[in-house]
N, C-alpha and C positions, 0 to 999 in steps of 0.2 A: 203305138207308143212302145218304146223299148224299155225293158226292165234291166236293172244291173247298176254297176258303179262305173264311173269313168276312171281312167288311170290317175288323174289328178286327185280325185277323192280318196282313192286307196293310198296314194303317197302321203297325203295330209294326215290321214288316220294313222298310218305307220309312223310318221314323224311324231305325232302326239303321244302315241303309246311308247315310243322310244324315249322321249323326254321324261315321261313318267317313270319308266324303269330305271333310267339313269339317276333320277332324283331319289328313288327308293334305294338304289345301291349305295348312294352317297351317305345315307343315314346309317348304314350297317356298321361302319367303323366307330362312330361315336357311341352307338348303342352298345356295341361289344365292350368298349372301354368303360362305360358306365356300369355294365353288368359285372365286369371284373372288379372294379372299385367297390361295388356293393358287396360282392362276396368277401373281399378283404375286410371291409368294415364289419360285416357280420361275424367274421372269424375273430376280429379284435373284440367285439362285444362279448362273444363267448369266452374269450380268454379273461376279460375283466370279471365276468360273472363267476367263472371257475375259481379265480384267485380269491375273490371275496368270500365264496363259500368255504374254501380251505382255511382262510384266515379266521373266520368265525368258528369253525370247528376247532382250530388250534387254541383260540382264546378260551373256549369252553373246556377244552381238555386240560389246560393248565390252571383252571379255576381251583381255589379262590384267589391264587396269586395273580395279580394283574401285572404282567411284565411285557415289555416291548419284545416282540418277536423279531427274528433276524430279517433284515432287508435283503433284497437280491434282484437278479434279473435273469431272463431266460429267452433265448432266441428259438422260436418255433420253426419247424421245417417249412412252413408256408411263407416265411419271411416276416411274420409279426414278432416284434420285439416287445417283451413284457418286462417291466421293472416296477418294483414296489418298495415302499418304505413304511415302517410301522412306528408307533410311539404310544406313550401313555401320558395323559394330561387330564387333570381335574376329575379323576375317578372314571375315566373312559379310555378305552383302547381306540386308537385311530389307525386307519390304513389309507394310503394313497397309492393307487395303481395307475400306471401309464402303459397303454398299448399303442404302439406306433408301427408304421410301415414306411419305408423309404423308397418305394417304387416310383413309377412314372408320375403318380399323383400322391406325394407323401402326405401323411396325416399323423396326428397323435391325439388319442382320446384319453382323458384323465378322469378318474373317479376317486372321490374321497368320501370315506364313510367312518362313522364312529359307533361304538357299541359300549354301553355301560359295563363296567367291570362286574363280573359275576360275584 
């Protein structure tokens, strides 16, 4: 009895491995796009958090006068556009922040928060 593989068995094995590798390579593009979008959304969340922290510090700095702080916008180097608006109503200061990106998969995340006037 001979041991070893026939040429047909080797070719079938090579074909199956090739199909698997092509399938794996086909998933790399979408995975890279999702990772890039995830990084941009993470950056937008950090921008939102940072603006809220600065706003709270400004509200407390101007205490006890509860006044609306200036609104504005800022374009960050990574392409995230931050815009915010403030107001005072019913004894509370309010902040609305929008962080957006207009890349291949555009998005806009909005956060609104209120803080009682000190």
